[in-house]
N, C-alpha and C positions, 0 to 999 in steps of 0.2 A: 610647911606652908602649903605644899601641893595637896596634902591630905585634907586640910581644912577647906581649900577651894573645891576639891572634888566632892566633899560631903555637902558643901553649900549648893553646888550645882545639882547634886542628886536630890537634896531636899526641895529645892525650887522646882525641879522637874516633877517630883511626886506631888507637890502641892498643885501644880498646873494641871496635871492629869486628873487629880481628885476634884478640882473645881470645874472641870469640863464636863462632868457627868450630868446627864439630864434626868432629874429625879422623876419626872412625869412618865418616863418610859418604863420604869419598874412598877408603876401603879401606886407608888407612895408619894406623898407630898414632900418628903425629905425633912419635914419639920418634926423635931423631937416631941413637941407637944401633941401632935396628932398621930404619933406612931401607934399608940394603942388602938385608935379608931381604924387606922389603915390596916393594922394587923387583923382586927376582927372582921373587917370587910373582906380581906383576902381569904380568911378562914371560911367565911360563909360561901364565897364564890367557889372555893375548892370543894367544900362539902356538897354543894349543888351539882358540881361537875361530876364528882364521884358517884353521887346518887343517880344521876342521869345515866352514867356509864353502866352501873350495876343493873338498873332497870332495863336498859336496852339489851344487855347480855342475857338476862333471864327471859325476856320475851323472845329473843332470837333462838335461844335454846329450846323453848317450848314449841316454837314453829318447827325446828328441826326434828324434835321428838314426834310431833303431830305427823310430819311428813313421813318419818320412818314407820310409824304404826298404821297410818291411814293410806299411805301411798300417794298423797297429794298435799299441796299446801292448803292451809285454811282459807276460806273465801274472804273472811275478814277477821279482825282481832277478837271480836266478840265470840267467834266460834271456839277460840282457845279456852274461854271461860266456860261456855256451855258444855264443852266436851271434857271439862275438868283437867285441862293441861295447865291452867293458871287459876288461882283462886279469884283474882281480880286483875284488871288491867292497871298498871301503875299510872299515877297521876303525873303528867308532865309538869315541869316548872312553869311558872307564870310566863305567858307570852310564847309558849312552845306547844307543839302538838306531836303526837305519834303519827308517823307517815308510813303506811304499810304498802308494800309492793307485792301483791299476791303472785305475780308471775315469777319473781325472784325468790319469794319466801323470805323477805328481809324487812325489818322495821328500822326506821331511823327517826331521829328527832329533827323537827323542822320548825321554823318560825310560824306561829299562827297568823293567819291573815284575817283581817276584820272585814 
C-alpha cells in the first residue's frame, strides 16, 4: 500500500511540475498543431544568427589582415573591398547595420536607426 501511495504522490508531483512550465519562455506556443510553424520560425532565427556571426568573423579577420599588412586599421569598411581584402561587404539582416570602430579595428552588428 505504501508503494502505491508513493507512486501516486510522485505522479502528482511530476504532473504539477509539468503543468507549471511557461511555454512562451521557450519561444513556442506549446500547441502541437503549431509545432511545425514554431520549429520553422526557430530554424530561420538560428540561421540568421549563424549567418550574422559568420559575416562578422570574416569582416573582423579581414580588418586584422589589413592591419597586419598595412600597419593601420582601414579608415572605413569600403577600404577592405577596394584593397581586395573582401570581395564585398556582407549585407546585414533587416533592421541591422554594420558598425565599424576604426580606432579599435572592430566591426559589430547594431540596430539600424531610421
